[in-house]
N, CA, C and O atoms as a Tinker XYZ file with bonds, in Angstrom:
   416  protein
     1  N    -47.712000    0.500000    5.321000    73     2
     2  CA   -47.838000    1.674000    5.459000    64     1     3
     3  C    -48.963000    1.921000    4.213000    63     2     4     5
     4  O    -48.981000    1.345000    3.125000    81     3
     5  N    -49.898000    2.965000    4.717000    73     3     6
     6  CA   -51.083000    3.466000    3.767000    64     5     7
     7  C    -50.825000    4.433000    2.996000    63     6     8     9
     8  O    -49.719000    4.939000    3.190000    81     7
     9  N    -51.473000    4.899000    2.148000    73     7    10
    10  CA   -51.285000    6.074000    1.316000    64     9    11
    11  C    -51.137000    7.223000    2.103000    63    10    12    13
    12  O    -51.992000    7.509000    2.942000    81    11
    13  N    -49.973000    8.025000    1.889000    73    11    14
    14  CA   -50.123000    9.672000    2.588000    64    13    15
    15  C    -50.471000   10.196000    1.928000    63    14    16    17
    16  O    -50.348000    9.760000    0.783000    81    15
    17  N    -51.167000   11.517000    2.119000    73    15    18
    18  CA   -51.537000   12.818000    1.474000    64    17    19
    19  C    -51.238000   14.075000    2.007000    63    18    20    21
    20  O    -51.501000   14.341000    3.180000    81    19
    21  N    -50.770000   14.781000    1.329000    73    19    22
    22  CA   -49.981000   16.103000    1.840000    64    21    23
    23  C    -50.630000   16.860000    1.179000    63    22    24    25
    24  O    -50.916000   16.583000    0.014000    81    23
    25  N    -51.024000   18.019000    1.782000    73    23    26
    26  CA   -51.858000   18.960000    1.157000    64    25    27
    27  C    -51.115000   20.420000    1.281000    63    26    28    29
    28  O    -51.389000   21.028000    2.316000    81    27
    29  N    -50.331000   20.980000    0.491000    73    27    30
    30  CA   -49.324000   22.251000    0.607000    64    29    31
    31  C    -50.112000   23.580000    0.193000    63    30    32    33
    32  O    -50.627000   23.543000   -0.925000    81    31
    33  N    -50.304000   24.938000    1.064000    73    31    34
    34  CA   -50.841000   26.248000    0.245000    64    33    35
    35  C    -50.111000   26.999000   -0.396000    63    34    36    37
    36  O    -48.924000   27.324000   -0.338000    81    35
    37  N    -50.499000   27.109000   -0.680000    73    35    38
    38  CA   -49.930000   28.987000   -1.792000    64    37    39
    39  C    -49.617000   29.756000   -0.950000    63    38    40    41
    40  O    -50.090000   29.634000    0.180000    81    39
    41  N    -48.706000   30.798000   -1.268000    73    39    42
    42  CA   -48.216000   31.707000   -0.604000    64    41    43
    43  C    -48.142000   33.062000   -1.088000    63    42    44    45
    44  O    -47.814000   33.338000   -2.242000    81    43
    45  N    -48.496000   34.047000   -0.060000    73    43    46
    46  CA   -48.072000   35.685000   -0.898000    64    45    47
    47  C    -47.287000   36.046000   -0.860000    63    46    48    49
    48  O    -47.143000   37.234000   -1.150000    81    47
    49  N    -46.114000   35.160000   -0.425000    73    47    50
    50  CA   -44.505000   35.657000   -0.134000    64    49    51
    51  C    -44.142000   36.284000   -1.052000    63    50    52    53
    52  O    -43.512000   37.307000   -0.781000    81    51
    53  N    -44.378000   35.950000   -2.511000    73    51    54
    54  CA   -43.838000   36.435000   -3.740000    64    53    55
    55  C    -44.516000   37.542000   -4.344000    63    54    56    57
    56  O    -44.152000   37.859000   -5.476000    81    55
    57  N    -45.584000   38.291000   -3.704000    73    55    58
    58  CA   -46.266000   39.046000   -4.577000    64    57    59
    59  C    -46.487000   40.355000   -3.767000    63    58    60    61
    60  O    -47.235000   40.243000   -2.796000    81    59
    61  N    -46.084000   41.273000   -3.955000    73    59    62
    62  CA   -46.099000   43.037000   -3.591000    64    61    63
    63  C    -45.298000   43.712000   -2.883000    63    62    64    65
    64  O    -44.152000   43.362000   -3.163000    81    63
    65  N    -45.310000   44.314000   -2.293000    73    63    66
    66  CA   -43.649000   44.927000   -1.464000    64    65    67
    67  C    -43.344000   44.249000   -0.370000    63    66    68    69
    68  O    -42.132000   44.136000   -0.187000    81    67
    69  N    -44.336000   43.544000    0.768000    73    67    70
    70  CA   -43.944000   42.717000    1.567000    64    69    71
    71  C    -43.046000   41.052000    1.046000    63    70    72    73
    72  O    -42.788000   40.172000    1.867000    81    71
    73  N    -42.760000   40.972000   -0.210000    73    71    74
    74  CA   -42.017000   40.077000   -0.579000    64    73    75
    75  C    -42.054000   38.774000    0.563000    63    74    76    77
    76  O    -43.055000   38.285000    1.088000    81    75
    77  N    -40.707000   38.417000    0.744000    73    75    78
    78  CA   -40.657000   37.345000    1.554000    64    77    79
    79  C    -40.965000   37.144000    3.082000    63    78    80    81
    80  O    -41.073000   36.128000    3.769000    81    79
    81  N    -41.089000   38.774000    3.422000    73    79    82
    82  CA   -41.357000   38.779000    5.155000    64    81    83
    83  C    -42.851000   39.178000    5.537000    63    82    84    85
    84  O    -43.051000   39.475000    6.715000    81    83
    85  N    -43.830000   39.208000    4.717000    73    83    86
    86  CA   -45.187000   39.138000    5.043000    64    85    87
    87  C    -46.071000   37.902000    4.206000    63    86    88    89
    88  O    -47.249000   38.146000    3.949000    81    87
    89  N    -45.495000   36.607000    3.797000    73    87    90
    90  CA   -46.090000   35.719000    3.294000    64    89    91
    91  C    -47.356000   35.150000    3.945000    63    90    92    93
    92  O    -47.204000   35.031000    5.161000    81    91
    93  N    -48.188000   34.882000    3.638000    73    91    94
    94  CA   -49.587000   34.292000    4.100000    64    93    95
    95  C    -49.866000   33.186000    3.561000    63    94    96    97
    96  O    -49.710000   33.140000    2.341000    81    95
    97  N    -50.303000   32.092000    4.182000    73    95    98
    98  CA   -51.245000   30.790000    3.383000    64    97    99
    99  C    -52.058000   30.881000    2.647000    63    98   100   101
   100  O    -53.104000   31.299000    3.144000    81    99
   101  N    -52.093000   30.650000    1.485000    73    99   102
   102  CA   -53.593000   31.322000    0.815000    64   101   103
   103  C    -54.563000   29.884000    0.768000    63   102   104   105
   104  O    -54.134000   28.859000    1.299000    81   103
   105  N    -55.846000   29.911000    0.114000    73   103   106
   106  CA   -56.514000   28.835000    0.264000    64   105   107
   107  C    -56.717000   28.235000   -0.986000    63   106   108   109
   108  O    -57.790000   27.977000   -1.533000    81   107
   109  N    -55.618000   28.049000   -1.364000    73   107   110
   110  CA   -55.227000   27.145000   -2.857000    64   109   111
   111  C    -54.176000   26.238000   -2.737000    63   110   112   113
   112  O    -53.194000   26.703000   -2.159000    81   111
   113  N    -54.089000   25.090000   -3.108000    73   111   114
   114  CA   -53.474000   24.001000   -2.604000    64   113   115
   115  C    -53.088000   23.196000   -3.974000    63   114   116   117
   116  O    -53.742000   23.142000   -5.015000    81   115
   117  N    -51.737000   22.539000   -3.642000    73   115   118
   118  CA   -51.046000   21.708000   -4.384000    64   117   119
   119  C    -51.281000   20.340000   -3.158000    63   118   120   121
   120  O    -51.263000   20.346000   -1.927000    81   119
   121  N    -51.539000   19.029000   -4.371000    73   119   122
   122  CA   -51.645000   18.272000   -3.093000    64   121   123
   123  C    -50.878000   16.851000   -3.789000    63   122   124   125
   124  O    -50.959000   16.474000   -4.958000    81   123
   125  N    -50.251000   16.331000   -2.855000    73   123   126
   126  CA   -49.161000   15.165000   -3.285000    64   125   127
   127  C    -49.746000   13.969000   -2.518000    63   126   128   129
   128  O    -50.058000   14.078000   -1.332000    81   127
   129  N    -49.901000   12.760000   -3.250000    73   127   130
   130  CA   -50.220000   11.324000   -2.285000    64   129   131
   131  C    -48.984000   10.467000   -2.907000    63   130   132   133
   132  O    -48.525000   10.650000   -4.034000    81   131
   133  N    -48.605000    9.662000   -2.128000    73   131   134
   134  CA   -47.953000    8.611000   -2.231000    64   133   135
   135  C    -48.453000    7.123000   -1.386000    63   134   136   137
   136  O    -48.940000    6.986000   -0.263000    81   135
   137  N    -48.157000    6.273000   -2.279000    73   135   138
   138  CA   -49.147000    5.018000   -2.167000    64   137   139
   139  C    -47.591000    3.848000   -2.203000    63   138   140   141
   140  O    -47.049000    3.526000   -3.260000    81   139
   141  N    -47.212000    3.469000   -1.092000    73   139   142
   142  CA   -45.817000    2.536000   -1.235000    64   141   143
   143  C    -46.363000    1.243000   -1.926000    63   142   144   145
   144  O    -47.526000    0.841000   -1.924000    81   143
   145  N    -45.065000    0.578000   -2.627000    73   143   146
   146  CA   -45.174000   -0.419000   -3.473000    64   145   147
   147  C    -44.020000   -1.641000   -2.771000    63   146   148   149
   148  O    -42.800000   -1.509000   -2.866000    81   147
   149  N    -44.473000   -2.426000   -2.303000    73   147   150
   150  CA   -43.119000   -3.167000   -1.833000    64   149   151
   151  C    -42.359000   -3.690000   -2.984000    63   150   152   153
   152  O    -41.159000   -3.902000   -2.809000    81   151
   153  N    -42.884000   -3.926000   -4.134000    73   151   154
   154  CA   -42.351000   -4.568000   -5.323000    64   153   155
   155  C    -41.469000   -3.491000   -5.942000    63   154   156   157
   156  O    -40.425000   -3.802000   -6.515000    81   155
   157  N    -41.839000   -2.343000   -5.842000    73   155   158
   158  CA   -41.210000   -1.166000   -6.747000    64   157   159
   159  C    -39.838000   -0.870000   -6.311000    63   158   160   161
   160  O    -39.490000   -0.773000   -5.134000    81   159
   161  N    -39.127000   -0.741000   -7.282000    73   159   162
   162  CA   -37.796000   -0.281000   -7.358000    64   161   163
   163  C    -37.363000    0.851000   -7.652000    63   162   164   165
   164  O    -36.141000    0.984000   -7.572000    81   163
   165  N    -38.231000    2.114000   -8.111000    73   163   166
   166  CA   -38.390000    3.458000   -8.007000    64   165   167
   167  C    -39.422000    3.936000   -8.251000    63   166   168   169
   168  O    -40.243000    3.095000   -8.616000    81   167
   169  N    -39.870000    5.185000   -8.212000    73   167   170
   170  CA   -40.915000    5.851000   -7.931000    64   169   171
   171  C    -41.605000    6.040000   -9.435000    63   170   172   173
   172  O    -41.029000    6.257000  -10.501000    81   171
   173  N    -42.678000    5.923000   -9.236000    73   171   174
   174  CA   -43.562000    6.222000  -10.738000    64   173   175
   175  C    -44.485000    7.471000  -10.336000    63   174   176   177
   176  O    -44.559000    7.761000   -9.142000    81   175
   177  N    -45.061000    8.082000  -11.111000    73   175   178
   178  CA   -45.700000    9.490000  -11.032000    64   177   179
   179  C    -46.906000    9.436000  -11.973000    63   178   180   181
   180  O    -46.950000    8.894000  -13.077000    81   179
   181  N    -47.831000   10.066000  -11.362000    73   179   182
   182  CA   -49.042000   10.729000  -12.245000    64   181   183
   183  C    -49.141000   11.944000  -11.900000    63   182   184   185
   184  O    -49.007000   12.298000  -10.728000    81   183
   185  N    -49.368000   12.686000  -12.794000    73   183   186
   186  CA   -49.262000   14.237000  -12.794000    64   185   187
   187  C    -50.781000   14.970000  -13.159000    63   186   188   189
   188  O    -51.242000   14.682000  -14.263000    81   187
   189  N    -51.387000   15.676000  -12.498000    73   187   190
   190  CA   -52.677000   16.348000  -13.204000    64   189   191
   191  C    -52.450000   17.811000  -12.980000    63   190   192   193
   192  O    -51.519000   18.233000  -12.295000    81   191
   193  N    -53.167000   18.432000  -13.469000    73   191   194
   194  CA   -53.529000   20.081000  -13.180000    64   193   195
   195  C    -52.533000   21.166000  -14.003000    63   194   196   197
   196  O    -52.311000   21.019000  -15.205000    81   195
   197  N    -52.045000   22.106000  -13.332000    73   195   198
   198  CA   -50.886000   22.883000  -14.406000    64   197   199
   199  C    -50.144000   22.277000  -14.353000    63   198   200   201
   200  O    -49.839000   21.675000  -13.324000    81   199
   201  N    -49.293000   22.149000  -15.906000    73   199   202
   202  CA   -48.332000   21.785000  -15.981000    64   201   203
   203  C    -47.843000   20.453000  -16.336000    63   202   204   205
   204  O    -46.709000   20.174000  -16.724000    81   203
   205  N    -49.136000   19.424000  -16.102000    73   203   206
   206  CA   -48.960000   18.139000  -16.207000    64   205   207
   207  C    -48.232000   17.584000  -17.120000    63   206   208   209
   208  O    -47.433000   16.687000  -16.849000    81   207
   209  N    -48.426000   18.064000  -18.361000    73   207   210
   210  CA   -47.861000   17.648000  -19.418000    64   209   211
   211  C    -46.449000   17.800000  -19.375000    63   210   212   213
   212  O    -45.740000   16.835000  -19.659000    81   211
   213  N    -45.857000   19.106000  -18.992000    73   211   214
   214  CA   -44.584000   19.652000  -18.875000    64   213   215
   215  C    -44.050000   18.314000  -18.012000    63   214   216   217
   216  O    -43.229000   17.529000  -18.487000    81   215
   217  N    -44.684000   18.158000  -16.567000    73   215   218
   218  CA   -43.748000   17.317000  -15.798000    64   217   219
   219  C    -44.007000   15.858000  -16.149000    63   218   220   221
   220  O    -43.145000   15.035000  -15.843000    81   219
   221  N    -45.356000   15.382000  -16.896000    73   219   222
   222  CA   -44.873000   14.104000  -17.674000    64   221   223
   223  C    -43.544000   14.027000  -18.411000    63   222   224   225
   224  O    -43.089000   12.894000  -18.252000    81   223
   225  N    -42.762000   14.764000  -19.136000    73   223   226
   226  CA   -41.916000   14.821000  -20.116000    64   225   227
   227  C    -40.463000   15.014000  -19.202000    63   226   228   229
   228  O    -39.366000   14.762000  -19.700000    81   227
   229  N    -40.558000   15.284000  -18.413000    73   227   230
   230  CA   -39.137000   15.582000  -17.283000    64   229   231
   231  C    -38.737000   14.192000  -16.835000    63   230   232   233
   232  O    -39.441000   13.189000  -16.723000    81   231
   233  N    -37.587000   14.344000  -16.630000    73   231   234
   234  CA   -37.126000   12.816000  -16.031000    64   233   235
   235  C    -37.366000   12.724000  -14.947000    63   234   236   237
   236  O    -37.144000   13.593000  -14.104000    81   235
   237  N    -38.121000   11.113000  -14.659000    73   235   238
   238  CA   -38.933000   11.299000  -13.109000    64   237   239
   239  C    -37.506000   11.081000  -12.496000    63   238   240   241
   240  O    -37.761000   11.288000  -11.309000    81   239
   241  N    -36.418000   10.849000  -12.540000    73   239   242
   242  CA   -35.252000   10.827000  -11.566000    64   241   243
   243  C    -34.772000   12.258000  -11.200000    63   242   244   245
   244  O    -33.818000   12.257000  -10.421000    81   243
   245  N    -35.163000   13.324000  -11.539000    73   243   246
   246  CA   -34.777000   14.557000  -11.372000    64   245   247
   247  C    -35.898000   15.191000  -10.480000    63   246   248   249
   248  O    -35.614000   16.253000   -9.925000    81   247
   249  N    -37.253000   14.606000  -10.265000    73   247   250
   250  CA   -38.507000   15.131000   -9.738000    64   249   251
   251  C    -38.410000   15.484000   -8.512000    63   250   252   253
   252  O    -38.089000   14.617000   -7.699000    81   251
   253  N    -38.638000   16.713000   -8.105000    73   251   254
   254  CA   -38.535000   17.462000   -6.758000    64   253   255
   255  C    -39.252000   16.506000   -5.551000    63   254   256   257
   256  O    -38.783000   16.312000   -4.430000    81   255
   257  N    -40.433000   16.001000   -6.059000    73   255   258
   258  CA   -41.658000   15.419000   -4.965000    64   257   259
   259  C    -40.579000   13.702000   -4.664000    63   258   260   261
   260  O    -40.584000   13.147000   -3.565000    81   259
   261  N    -39.896000   13.240000   -5.697000    73   259   262
   262  CA   -39.013000   12.300000   -5.336000    64   261   263
   263  C    -38.037000   12.415000   -4.344000    63   262   264   265
   264  O    -38.032000   11.741000   -3.313000    81   263
   265  N    -37.242000   13.230000   -4.633000    73   263   266
   266  CA   -36.229000   13.800000   -3.964000    64   265   267
   267  C    -36.900000   13.907000   -2.436000    63   266   268   269
   268  O    -36.725000   13.183000   -1.456000    81   267
   269  N    -37.822000   15.213000   -2.632000    73   267   270
   270  CA   -38.491000   15.073000   -1.208000    64   269   271
   271  C    -38.753000   13.926000   -0.312000    63   270   272   273
   272  O    -38.429000   13.984000    0.874000    81   271
   273  N    -39.535000   12.499000   -1.015000    73   271   274
   274  CA   -39.768000   11.778000   -0.263000    64   273   275
   275  C    -38.190000   10.851000    0.603000    63   274   276   277
   276  O    -38.003000   10.366000    1.719000    81   275
   277  N    -37.345000   10.997000   -0.666000    73   275   278
   278  CA   -35.916000   10.209000   -0.311000    64   277   279
   279  C    -35.443000   11.090000    0.903000    63   278   280   281
   280  O    -34.910000   10.526000    1.858000    81   279
   281  N    -35.604000   12.339000    0.900000    73   279   282
   282  CA   -35.245000   13.086000    2.368000    64   281   283
   283  C    -35.778000   12.723000    3.749000    63   282   284   285
   284  O    -35.163000   12.644000    4.813000    81   283
   285  N    -37.415000   12.467000    3.411000    73   283   286
   286  CA   -38.131000   12.206000    4.432000    64   285   287
   287  C    -37.607000   10.811000    5.041000    63   286   288   289
   288  O    -37.300000   10.616000    6.217000    81   287
   289  N    -37.572000    9.859000    3.954000    73   287   290
   290  CA   -36.700000    8.395000    4.793000    64   289   291
   291  C    -35.436000    8.639000    5.403000    63   290   292   293
   292  O    -35.217000    8.199000    6.532000    81   291
   293  N    -34.641000    9.246000    4.822000    73   291   294
   294  CA   -33.323000    9.531000    5.281000    64   293   295
   295  C    -33.440000   10.270000    6.588000    63   294   296   297
   296  O    -32.798000    9.785000    7.520000    81   295
   297  N    -34.045000   11.203000    6.793000    73   295   298
   298  CA   -34.544000   12.229000    8.331000    64   297   299
   299  C    -35.035000   11.029000    9.304000    63   298   300   301
   300  O    -34.592000   10.915000   10.447000    81   299
   301  N    -35.883000   10.244000    8.811000    73   299   302
   302  CA   -36.489000    9.357000    9.794000    64   301   303
   303  C    -35.472000    8.201000    9.806000    63   302   304   305
   304  O    -35.677000    7.208000   10.505000    81   303
   305  N    -34.520000    8.310000    9.137000    73   303   306
   306  CA   -33.321000    6.788000    9.300000    64   305   307
   307  C    -34.147000    5.394000    9.166000    63   306   308   309
   308  O    -34.193000    4.480000    9.989000    81   307
   309  N    -34.811000    5.490000    7.850000    73   307   310
   310  CA   -35.714000    4.363000    7.463000    64   309   311
   311  C    -35.266000    4.148000    6.061000    63   310   312   313
   312  O    -35.128000    5.069000    5.255000    81   311
   313  N    -35.069000    3.031000    5.834000    73   311   314
   314  CA   -34.926000    2.378000    4.077000    64   313   315
   315  C    -35.972000    3.247000    3.534000    63   314   316   317
   316  O    -37.057000    3.520000    4.048000    81   315
   317  N    -35.416000    3.694000    2.260000    73   315   318
   318  CA   -36.474000    3.952000    1.164000    64   317   319
   319  C    -37.443000    2.943000    0.525000    63   318   320   321
   320  O    -37.179000    1.869000   -0.016000    81   319
   321  N    -38.648000    3.558000    0.719000    73   319   322
   322  CA   -40.158000    2.507000    0.160000    64   321   323
   323  C    -40.257000    3.278000   -1.042000    63   322   324   325
   324  O    -40.411000    4.496000   -0.941000    81   323
   325  N    -40.177000    2.633000   -2.373000    73   323   326
   326  CA   -40.623000    3.101000   -3.240000    64   325   327
   327  C    -42.113000    2.752000   -3.573000    63   326   328   329
   328  O    -42.695000    1.717000   -3.251000    81   327
   329  N    -42.616000    3.801000   -4.272000    73   327   330
   330  CA   -44.032000    3.347000   -4.682000    64   329   331
   331  C    -44.303000    4.526000   -5.756000    63   330   332   333
   332  O    -43.486000    5.077000   -6.493000    81   331
   333  N    -45.739000    4.756000   -5.622000    73   331   334
   334  CA   -46.414000    5.485000   -6.864000    64   333   335
   335  C    -47.208000    7.262000   -6.004000    63   334   336   337
   336  O    -48.060000    7.465000   -5.139000    81   335
   337  N    -46.342000    8.141000   -6.845000    73   335   338
   338  CA   -46.789000    9.450000   -6.382000    64   337   339
   339  C    -47.762000   10.164000   -7.487000    63   338   340   341
   340  O    -47.682000   10.107000   -8.714000    81   339
   341  N    -48.643000   10.809000   -6.718000    73   339   342
   342  CA   -49.798000   11.598000   -7.611000    64   341   343
   343  C    -49.752000   13.135000   -7.271000    63   342   344   345
   344  O    -50.095000   13.682000   -6.223000    81   343
   345  N    -49.296000   13.634000   -8.299000    73   343   346
   346  CA   -49.067000   15.481000   -8.238000    64   345   347
   347  C    -50.202000   16.050000   -8.656000    63   346   348   349
   348  O    -50.365000   16.304000   -9.850000    81   347
   349  N    -51.063000   16.302000   -7.794000    73   347   350
   350  CA   -52.158000   17.189000   -8.081000    64   349   351
   351  C    -51.936000   18.831000   -8.237000    63   350   352   353
   352  O    -52.324000   19.448000   -7.245000    81   351
   353  N    -51.381000   19.652000   -9.304000    73   351   354
   354  CA   -50.782000   20.948000   -9.173000    64   353   355
   355  C    -52.270000   21.813000   -9.527000    63   354   356   357
   356  O    -52.818000   21.929000  -10.623000    81   355
   357  N    -52.690000   22.352000   -8.219000    73   355   358
   358  CA   -53.758000   23.449000   -8.765000    64   357   359
   359  C    -53.248000   24.855000   -8.408000    63   358   360   361
   360  O    -54.077000   25.695000   -8.756000    81   359
   361  N    -52.080000   25.430000   -7.787000    73   359   362
   362  CA   -51.223000   26.432000   -8.051000    64   361   363
   363  C    -50.884000   26.606000   -9.301000    63   362   364   365
   364  O    -50.440000   25.555000   -9.764000    81   363
   365  N    -50.893000   27.325000   -9.928000    73   363   366
   366  CA   -50.266000   27.864000  -11.330000    64   365   367
   367  C    -49.327000   28.711000  -11.056000    63   366   368   369
   368  O    -49.316000   29.767000  -10.424000    81   367
   369  N    -48.045000   27.740000  -11.962000    73   367   370
   370  CA   -46.825000   27.971000  -11.860000    64   369   371
   371  C    -46.890000   29.395000  -12.394000    63   370   372   373
   372  O    -47.841000   29.913000  -12.981000    81   371
   373  N    -45.374000   30.096000  -12.001000    73   371   374
   374  CA   -44.788000   31.212000  -12.631000    64   373   375
   375  C    -45.844000   32.579000  -12.547000    63   374   376   377
   376  O    -45.897000   33.400000  -13.463000    81   375
   377  N    -46.672000   32.682000  -11.291000    73   375   378
   378  CA   -47.319000   33.448000  -10.808000    64   377   379
   379  C    -47.119000   33.914000   -9.276000    63   378   380   381
   380  O    -48.007000   34.223000   -8.481000    81   379
   381  N    -46.262000   33.896000   -9.147000    73   379   382
   382  CA   -45.472000   34.192000   -7.834000    64   381   383
   383  C    -46.155000   33.586000   -6.388000    63   382   384   385
   384  O    -45.905000   34.023000   -5.264000    81   383
   385  N    -47.040000   32.515000   -6.702000    73   383   386
   386  CA   -47.725000   31.766000   -5.452000    64   385   387
   387  C    -46.912000   30.404000   -4.887000    63   386   388   389
   388  O    -47.447000   29.507000   -4.234000    81   387
   389  N    -45.557000   30.453000   -5.269000    73   387   390
   390  CA   -44.937000   29.447000   -4.468000    64   389   391
   391  C    -45.234000   27.772000   -5.142000    63   390   392   393
   392  O    -45.143000   26.753000   -4.457000    81   391
   393  N    -45.523000   27.795000   -6.315000    73   391   394
   394  CA   -46.028000   26.593000   -6.752000    64   393   395
   395  C    -44.627000   25.704000   -6.783000    63   394   396   397
   396  O    -44.929000   24.533000   -6.554000    81   395
   397  N    -43.467000   25.827000   -6.950000    73   395   398
   398  CA   -42.495000   25.054000   -6.910000    64   397   399
   399  C    -41.781000   24.687000   -5.876000    63   398   400   401
   400  O    -41.027000   23.736000   -5.672000    81   399
   401  N    -42.168000   25.679000   -5.185000    73   399   402
   402  CA   -41.669000   25.083000   -3.253000    64   401   403
   403  C    -42.603000   24.143000   -2.430000    63   402   404   405
   404  O    -42.406000   23.560000   -1.364000    81   403
   405  N    -44.086000   24.192000   -3.573000    73   403   406
   406  CA   -44.957000   23.148000   -2.822000    64   405   407
   407  C    -44.340000   21.662000   -2.708000    63   406   408   409
   408  O    -44.713000   20.779000   -1.935000    81   407
   409  N    -43.132000   21.586000   -3.826000    73   407   410
   410  CA   -42.666000   19.883000   -4.081000    64   409   411
   411  C    -41.610000   19.980000   -2.956000    63   410   412   413
   412  O    -41.472000   18.905000   -2.374000    81   411
   413  N    -40.948000   20.828000   -2.565000    73   411   414
   414  CA   -39.559000   20.690000   -1.255000    64   413   415
   415  C    -39.997000   20.710000    0.072000    63   414   416
   416  O    -39.183000   20.626000    0.992000    81   415
C-alpha cells in the first residue's frame, strides 16, 4: 500500500443564519497523509499548522484521525495496518469552519 493523502475542505455550515442547512465547502483544507509501516504496532504522528503544539501534547491513542483510520479498516473488513499519519491543519480551530470535523 502506498501513501494515502486526503484533503478535507472547511465549511461555512457553522457560520451565519443558515447554520447547518446552508453549508458550503470552502477553498481552505486540512490535509492528512497516511504511510503504512508493516513493522508498526501503533500510529505515529506529525502535526503541522494551527494547533500543532496542542495536538503533539495530546494522548495519541485518543487522536480522532487514528480512530477514523481504524474505522476505515473495519468498514473495509481488513486488518488494521499501522503507520505514520501526517496532519497539516490549515483550517483555524474555533472559528466555525469545521476544523474538528475534518478529522472524522
